[in-house]
N, C-alpha and C positions, 0 to 999 in steps of 0.2 A: 332845073333840079336833076341831079344825077341819080343813078340807082342807089348809091350809098345814102344820099340825102333823103330819098324817098323812103327807104327802109327805116332810117333813123327817125324821121319826122312823122311817118304815117303807119307803117307796118308794125314796128316795134311797140309803140304805145298801145295800139289796138290789141296786139298779142298779149301784152302784159296785163291790160285791163281784163281781158277774157280768160287769162290763165287759170284763175280759181275754178272756173267752170270746166275748162278742158282738162284740168288736172284731177278733179275730184268727182265729177258727175258720174263717170264710169265706175269708180270705186263704190260710190253710194248705191248705184243701181245694182251692182254685183252683190253687195251685202244684203240689200233688200230682196233680191231675187232668190238668193241661196238661203236666206233666213239665218245666216250665221256670220259673225264677224271674227271667227277664229283665224288667227294669223295676222290680223290687222291690229296695229298698236293704237290704243285709245289715246296715247300721249300725243298723237299727231293733231287731232282736233284741239287738244289743250294748248299745244305750242302755237298753233296758227291763230287761235282765238286771242290768246294773251298778246302775241306779237302784233296782230292787226289792231287790237284795241289800243295798245301803246303807240302804234304808228299814227293812228287817227288823232290822238291827243298830242303827238309830237309835231303835227303839221302847223298849228298856230304859231309855234316858236321858230320853226325851221323854214316854212314856206317852200318845201320841195315841190317837184313837179306834180301837177294836179292828177295825172293819170295814176300815180302811185297811191294817192288818197282814194281815188275811185276804186282801185283794185282792192284796197283794204276793206272798204264797205262790202264789196261783192264777196270777198274772202270770208268775212264774218258771217254773212248770210249762208253761204254754202257749207261752212264748217258747223254751223248750228244744225243744219239739216243732216249732215253726215254724223254728227254726234248723236242725234236723236235716233237715227236708224241703227247705228252701231250699238247703242245702249239697249235697244229693243231686241237686238239679235245676238246678245252675248251668249256664248256657250257656257253651260254649267256642267261641272264634273259631278259625278254621283256623290252624295253626302256620305261622310264617314264618321262613325261613332256619334251620330246624332248632330254633328256640326254641319252648318250650311256649306254647300260647295263653293269653291272659288269662282268668281265671276269672270276670270280671265284664263285663257288656255291657249296653247299653241295649236297649230293646224293638226297636230297629232293627238290632241286632247289632253295634253300634259299641262299642269300649272307651271307657268314660267315667270310669274311675277314674285318679287320679294316684298315683304312687308315694308311700308313706308310710315313715317311719323303720321299719326292720326289716320292711317290708311288713305292718305291723300291720293285722290283720283283712282282709288281702288274700291270705292264704296259699292255696296250691293244695290242700294236704292238709287234711282235716277235723280231724286230731288237734290242731294248735295251738289251734284254737278251743276245744275242750273242755278242753285243758290250761290255757288262760288263765282260763277260768271256775273251774276247780278251784283254781288258785293264788289267785285272788281270794277265794274262799270260805275257804280255809285261812288266808289273811292276816287276814281280818276276824275269824275265830274266835280266832286268836292274839292280836290286839289287844284283843279283848273280855276275854279271860282275863287278860291282863297289866295292863290299865288299870282294869278295874272295881273292884279293891280301893282304887285311889288316887282319891279323890273329886274332888280339885281338877283333876287331869289328865283324868279320865274325863268330867267335865261339858263341858270344852272339846272333847275328842275327839268326844263324842256330837253336840254342836252342829255341829262341822265336817263330819262325815259326813252329817248331816241336810241341811245346806245344799248340800253337794256332790251328794248323791243327788237332791234336788229340782231342782237346777240342771241336772243331766244329763238328767232326765226332761223338763224344760221345753224342751230343744232337740230332742226326739224328732222333730218334723216336718221339721227342717232338712235332714237327709240326703236325704229324699224330695223336698223342694223343689228341692235342688241337682240331684238325678238327673233330675227332670222338666225342669228348665231346660236341662240339657245336651242331653237327647234331644228336647226340645221336644214331649214327649208324656207322657201319664199312663198309657199302656198298661202293664199289669203290676201297677199299684197299684189295688186294688179300691175302687170307689166305696163299697161297704158299709163298708170300714174308715174312710174319711173321714167317712161319715155317723155311724158309731158314735163316732168321736172327737169330732165336733161335739156330738152328743147328750150324750156323757159330760162335755164341757166345760160345757155348760149346766147339767147336773145337779150337777156338782161346785161350780160357782159358786153355785148356789142353796143347796146344802147347807152350803158353807163359811161363807156369810154369814147363815144362818138357824138353824143348829143351836146347841144350848146346850152341846154337848160341846166339849172343848178341841181347837181347830184352830190350830196355830202360823201366824203371819203369813207364814212362808216358803212354806207350802203355798198360801196365797192368791195371793201375788205370782207364784210360778212357774206357778200355774194360769192366771192372767190372760195371762201371756206365751205359754204354750202355746196358749191359745185363739186368740190373735191369729195365730200361725203356722198353725193349722188353718184359720182363715178364709182365709188367703192360699193354702193348698192348694186350697181351693174355688175361688178366683179362677183358679188355674192350670188346673183342670178346665175352666172356662169359656173360658179363653184358648186352650187347646190342643185343644179338642174337635173343631174343624174342620180341624186340621192335616192329617190323612190325606186329607180331601176336597180340600183345596187342592193336595196333591201329585198326586192323581189328575187333577185339572183341569189342572195344569201339564203332566203327561205327555200328557194328551189333546190339549191345545193344541199341544204340541211335535210330536206325531204327525201332527196335521192339517196343520200347517205344512210338515212334511217331505214328506208325501204330495202336497200342493199344489205344492211346489217340484219334486218328481219329475215330476209330470204336465206341468208347464209346460216342463221341460227336454226331455221326450220329444216334446212337441208342437211344439217349435221347429224350423222348417225348417233343413236344413243343405245 
Protein backbone atom coordinates (compact mmCIF):
# COMPACT_ATOMS: atom_id res chain seq x y z
CA UNK A 1 0.00 0.00 0.00
CA UNK A 2 1.51 3.33 -1.09
CA UNK A 3 1.27 6.61 0.77
CA UNK A 4 -1.73 7.71 -1.32
CA UNK A 5 -3.54 4.46 -0.64
CA UNK A 6 -2.78 4.72 3.09
CA UNK A 7 -4.15 8.26 3.28
CA UNK A 8 -7.25 7.32 1.27
CA UNK A 9 -8.08 4.13 3.14
CA UNK A 10 -6.95 4.97 6.69
CA UNK A 11 -6.16 8.63 7.42
CA UNK A 12 -9.00 10.30 5.48
CA UNK A 13 -11.84 8.14 6.91
CA UNK A 14 -10.59 8.66 10.49
CA UNK A 15 -10.20 12.40 9.90
CA UNK A 16 -13.71 12.66 8.43
CA UNK A 17 -15.27 10.68 11.28
CA UNK A 18 -13.61 12.86 13.93
CA UNK A 19 -14.07 16.16 12.04
CA UNK A 20 -17.22 17.20 13.98
CA UNK A 21 -15.21 17.09 17.21
CA UNK A 22 -12.14 18.82 15.81
CA UNK A 23 -14.34 21.46 14.14
CA UNK A 24 -16.74 22.40 16.92
CA UNK A 25 -15.26 21.38 20.29
CA UNK A 26 -13.15 24.54 20.50
CA UNK A 27 -16.07 26.76 19.44
CA UNK A 28 -18.32 25.17 22.07
CA UNK A 29 -15.71 25.57 24.81
CA UNK A 30 -15.03 29.17 23.80
CA UNK A 31 -18.71 30.12 24.06
CA UNK A 32 -19.02 28.32 27.39
CA UNK A 33 -15.88 29.94 28.78
CA UNK A 34 -16.78 33.47 27.64
CA UNK A 35 -20.43 33.14 28.58
CA UNK A 36 -21.48 34.73 25.29
CA UNK A 37 -22.29 33.49 21.80
CA UNK A 38 -22.11 36.99 20.28
CA UNK A 39 -20.79 36.83 16.73
CA UNK A 40 -21.61 33.14 16.37
CA UNK A 41 -24.49 32.33 14.01
CA UNK A 42 -27.07 30.02 15.57
CA UNK A 43 -27.97 28.97 12.03
CA UNK A 44 -24.84 26.78 12.00
CA UNK A 45 -26.27 24.21 14.47
CA UNK A 46 -29.58 24.36 12.58
CA UNK A 47 -27.95 23.62 9.23
CA UNK A 48 -25.74 20.83 10.55
CA UNK A 49 -28.53 19.15 12.54
CA UNK A 50 -30.93 19.17 9.59
CA UNK A 51 -28.25 18.04 7.14
CA UNK A 52 -26.98 15.26 9.40
CA UNK A 53 -30.46 13.93 10.18
CA UNK A 54 -31.33 13.88 6.48
CA UNK A 55 -28.05 12.11 5.70
CA UNK A 56 -28.77 9.42 8.32
CA UNK A 57 -32.11 8.66 6.69
CA UNK A 58 -30.53 8.87 3.24
CA UNK A 59 -28.21 5.98 4.07
CA UNK A 60 -30.71 3.07 3.80
CA UNK A 61 -31.48 4.00 0.20
CA UNK A 62 -27.99 5.06 -0.91
CA UNK A 63 -25.69 2.75 1.08
CA UNK A 64 -22.79 5.23 0.86
CA UNK A 65 -19.53 4.77 2.76
CA UNK A 66 -20.12 3.85 6.41
CA UNK A 67 -17.68 6.46 7.76
CA UNK A 68 -19.96 9.22 6.44
CA UNK A 69 -22.83 7.69 8.42
CA UNK A 70 -20.73 7.51 11.59
CA UNK A 71 -19.70 11.12 11.05
CA UNK A 72 -23.37 12.11 10.85
CA UNK A 73 -24.17 10.58 14.24
CA UNK A 74 -21.17 12.28 15.85
CA UNK A 75 -22.12 15.57 14.19
CA UNK A 76 -25.66 15.36 15.59
CA UNK A 77 -24.29 14.83 19.10
CA UNK A 78 -21.78 17.70 18.99
CA UNK A 79 -24.28 20.11 17.40
CA UNK A 80 -26.84 19.40 20.11
CA UNK A 81 -24.23 20.30 22.73
CA UNK A 82 -23.18 23.41 20.78
CA UNK A 83 -26.79 24.54 20.39
CA UNK A 84 -27.47 24.12 24.11
CA UNK A 85 -24.38 26.10 25.09
CA UNK A 86 -25.07 28.82 22.50
CA UNK A 87 -28.70 29.21 23.58
CA UNK A 88 -27.69 29.54 27.21
CA UNK A 89 -25.11 32.18 26.28
CA UNK A 90 -27.13 34.41 23.96
CA UNK A 91 -26.40 38.12 24.41
CA UNK A 92 -29.39 40.33 25.15
CA UNK A 93 -29.69 43.94 24.10
CA UNK A 94 -31.26 46.33 26.61
CA UNK A 95 -35.05 46.37 26.33
CA UNK A 96 -36.61 49.37 24.67
CA UNK A 97 -40.10 50.78 25.22
CA UNK A 98 -40.96 47.83 27.40
CA UNK A 99 -40.35 45.30 24.64
CA UNK A 100 -38.02 42.35 25.24
CA UNK A 101 -34.55 42.61 23.81
CA UNK A 102 -33.52 40.77 20.70
CA UNK A 103 -31.81 37.47 21.51
CA UNK A 104 -29.25 37.77 18.71
CA UNK A 105 -26.60 40.40 18.28
CA UNK A 106 -23.30 40.93 16.61
CA UNK A 107 -19.99 41.01 18.39
CA UNK A 108 -20.50 44.78 18.71
CA UNK A 109 -23.81 44.33 20.50
CA UNK A 110 -25.97 45.32 17.54
CA UNK A 111 -29.02 43.41 16.42
CA UNK A 112 -28.22 41.90 13.05
CA UNK A 113 -31.06 39.49 12.39
CA UNK A 114 -34.13 40.30 10.38
CA UNK A 115 -37.54 38.95 11.20
CA UNK A 116 -38.38 35.58 9.66
CA UNK A 117 -41.78 33.95 9.16
CA UNK A 118 -43.02 32.83 12.58
CA UNK A 119 -39.66 34.05 13.95
CA UNK A 120 -38.18 30.75 12.84
CA UNK A 121 -34.95 29.95 14.69
CA UNK A 122 -35.12 33.37 16.34
CA UNK A 123 -37.26 32.32 19.28
CA UNK A 124 -36.50 33.78 22.69
CA UNK A 125 -37.34 30.58 24.56
CA UNK A 126 -35.09 27.53 24.09
CA UNK A 127 -38.05 25.12 23.99
CA UNK A 128 -39.11 25.76 20.34
CA UNK A 129 -35.61 24.87 19.14
CA UNK A 130 -35.71 21.43 20.75
CA UNK A 131 -39.33 20.97 19.70
CA UNK A 132 -38.45 21.64 16.06
CA UNK A 133 -35.61 19.10 16.12
CA UNK A 134 -37.85 16.49 17.77
CA UNK A 135 -40.65 17.04 15.23
CA UNK A 136 -38.18 16.75 12.36
CA UNK A 137 -36.84 13.45 13.72
CA UNK A 138 -40.36 12.06 14.22
CA UNK A 139 -41.35 13.10 10.69
CA UNK A 140 -38.30 11.41 9.15
CA UNK A 141 -38.94 8.20 11.09
CA UNK A 142 -42.60 8.21 10.02
CA UNK A 143 -41.73 8.76 6.34
CA UNK A 144 -39.13 5.97 6.50
CA UNK A 145 -41.64 3.51 7.92
CA UNK A 146 -44.39 4.51 5.48
CA UNK A 147 -42.39 4.61 2.25
CA UNK A 148 -39.74 1.92 2.68
CA UNK A 149 -42.14 -0.90 1.69
CA UNK A 150 -43.03 0.96 -1.55
CA UNK A 151 -39.84 0.67 -3.62
CA UNK A 152 -40.81 3.01 -6.48
CA UNK A 153 -41.70 5.84 -4.11
CA UNK A 154 -38.95 5.11 -1.62
CA UNK A 155 -36.15 5.39 -4.17
CA UNK A 156 -37.41 8.83 -5.21
CA UNK A 157 -37.88 9.88 -1.58
CA UNK A 158 -34.40 8.68 -0.63
CA UNK A 159 -32.77 10.55 -3.51
CA UNK A 160 -34.73 13.70 -2.64
CA UNK A 161 -33.73 13.82 1.03
CA UNK A 162 -30.16 12.99 0.02
CA UNK A 163 -29.88 15.93 -2.34
CA UNK A 164 -31.73 18.16 0.14
CA UNK A 165 -29.48 17.18 3.03
CA UNK A 166 -26.27 17.69 1.08
CA UNK A 167 -27.52 21.00 -0.31
CA UNK A 168 -28.37 22.21 3.19
CA UNK A 169 -24.90 21.25 4.43
CA UNK A 170 -23.29 22.97 1.46
CA UNK A 171 -24.70 26.35 2.55
CA UNK A 172 -23.26 25.91 6.07
CA UNK A 173 -20.81 28.85 5.82
CA UNK A 174 -23.37 31.31 4.39
CA UNK A 175 -25.03 32.40 7.70
CA UNK A 176 -21.61 33.07 9.22
CA UNK A 177 -20.53 34.93 6.08
CA UNK A 178 -23.66 37.11 6.31
CA UNK A 179 -23.16 37.67 10.05
CA UNK A 180 -19.54 38.72 9.50
CA UNK A 181 -20.58 41.03 6.66
CA UNK A 182 -23.23 42.82 8.74
CA UNK A 183 -20.98 43.28 11.77
CA UNK A 184 -17.84 43.81 9.66
CA UNK A 185 -16.07 41.59 12.14
CA UNK A 186 -15.22 37.91 12.60
CA UNK A 187 -15.15 38.23 16.38
CA UNK A 188 -17.03 35.37 18.05
CA UNK A 189 -16.32 32.91 15.24
CA UNK A 190 -13.27 30.84 16.11
CA UNK A 191 -10.38 30.74 13.69
CA UNK A 192 -9.91 27.11 14.74
CA UNK A 193 -13.35 26.29 13.31
CA UNK A 194 -12.46 27.88 9.97
CA UNK A 195 -9.10 26.09 9.92
CA UNK A 196 -10.78 22.75 10.61
CA UNK A 197 -13.41 23.45 7.93
CA UNK A 198 -10.72 24.14 5.35
CA UNK A 199 -8.67 21.12 6.40
CA UNK A 200 -11.81 19.01 6.26
CA UNK A 201 -12.64 20.34 2.80
CA UNK A 202 -9.21 19.39 1.49
CA UNK A 203 -9.38 15.93 3.05
CA UNK A 204 -12.91 15.34 1.77
CA UNK A 205 -12.00 16.39 -1.76
CA UNK A 206 -8.96 14.12 -1.71
CA UNK A 207 -11.01 11.22 -0.36
CA UNK A 208 -14.04 11.76 -2.62
CA UNK A 209 -11.93 11.63 -5.78
CA UNK A 210 -9.47 8.89 -4.80
CA UNK A 211 -11.44 6.32 -2.80
CA UNK A 212 -12.72 3.16 -4.44
CA UNK A 213 -15.88 3.09 -2.28
CA UNK A 214 -19.18 4.48 -3.51
CA UNK A 215 -19.41 8.27 -3.19
CA UNK A 216 -22.43 9.82 -4.98
CA UNK A 217 -21.71 12.83 -7.19
CA UNK A 218 -24.03 14.94 -5.06
CA UNK A 219 -21.50 14.62 -2.23
CA UNK A 220 -18.70 15.81 -4.52
CA UNK A 221 -20.58 18.77 -6.01
CA UNK A 222 -21.85 20.03 -2.64
CA UNK A 223 -18.39 19.55 -1.15
CA UNK A 224 -16.83 21.74 -3.84
CA UNK A 225 -19.42 24.50 -3.27
CA UNK A 226 -18.89 24.38 0.50
CA UNK A 227 -15.13 24.58 0.06
CA UNK A 228 -15.52 27.75 -2.04
CA UNK A 229 -17.63 29.33 0.73
CA UNK A 230 -15.08 28.36 3.37
CA UNK A 231 -12.33 29.96 1.31
CA UNK A 232 -14.37 33.19 1.22
CA UNK A 233 -14.70 33.01 5.01
CA UNK A 234 -10.92 33.02 5.07
CA UNK A 235 -10.97 36.11 2.86
CA UNK A 236 -13.32 37.77 5.38
CA UNK A 237 -10.88 37.06 8.18
CA UNK A 238 -8.21 38.84 6.17
CA UNK A 239 -10.55 41.73 5.25
CA UNK A 240 -11.86 42.39 8.75
CA UNK A 241 -8.80 41.57 10.85
CA UNK A 242 -7.77 45.25 11.01
CA UNK A 243 -11.25 46.70 11.55
CA UNK A 244 -10.87 47.07 15.36
CA UNK A 245 -7.53 48.83 14.88
CA UNK A 246 -9.05 51.18 12.33
CA UNK A 247 -11.83 52.08 14.76
CA UNK A 248 -9.29 52.74 17.52
CA UNK A 249 -7.26 54.94 15.16
CA UNK A 250 -10.38 56.88 14.12
CA UNK A 251 -11.31 57.44 17.77
CA UNK A 252 -7.73 58.49 18.55
CA UNK A 253 -7.66 60.92 15.62
CA UNK A 254 -11.05 62.33 16.62
CA UNK A 255 -9.90 62.77 20.21
CA UNK A 256 -6.70 64.50 19.11
CA UNK A 257 -8.65 66.84 16.82
CA UNK A 258 -11.11 67.66 19.62
CA UNK A 259 -8.32 68.41 22.11
CA UNK A 260 -6.53 70.57 19.56
CA UNK A 261 -9.69 72.55 18.83
CA UNK A 262 -10.33 73.00 22.56
CA UNK A 263 -6.81 74.29 23.18
CA UNK A 264 -7.08 76.67 20.23
CA UNK A 265 -10.40 78.02 21.51
CA UNK A 266 -9.06 78.53 25.05
CA UNK A 267 -5.91 80.29 23.83
CA UNK A 268 -7.79 82.71 21.57
CA UNK A 269 -7.83 86.26 23.09
CA UNK A 270 -11.24 87.69 23.89
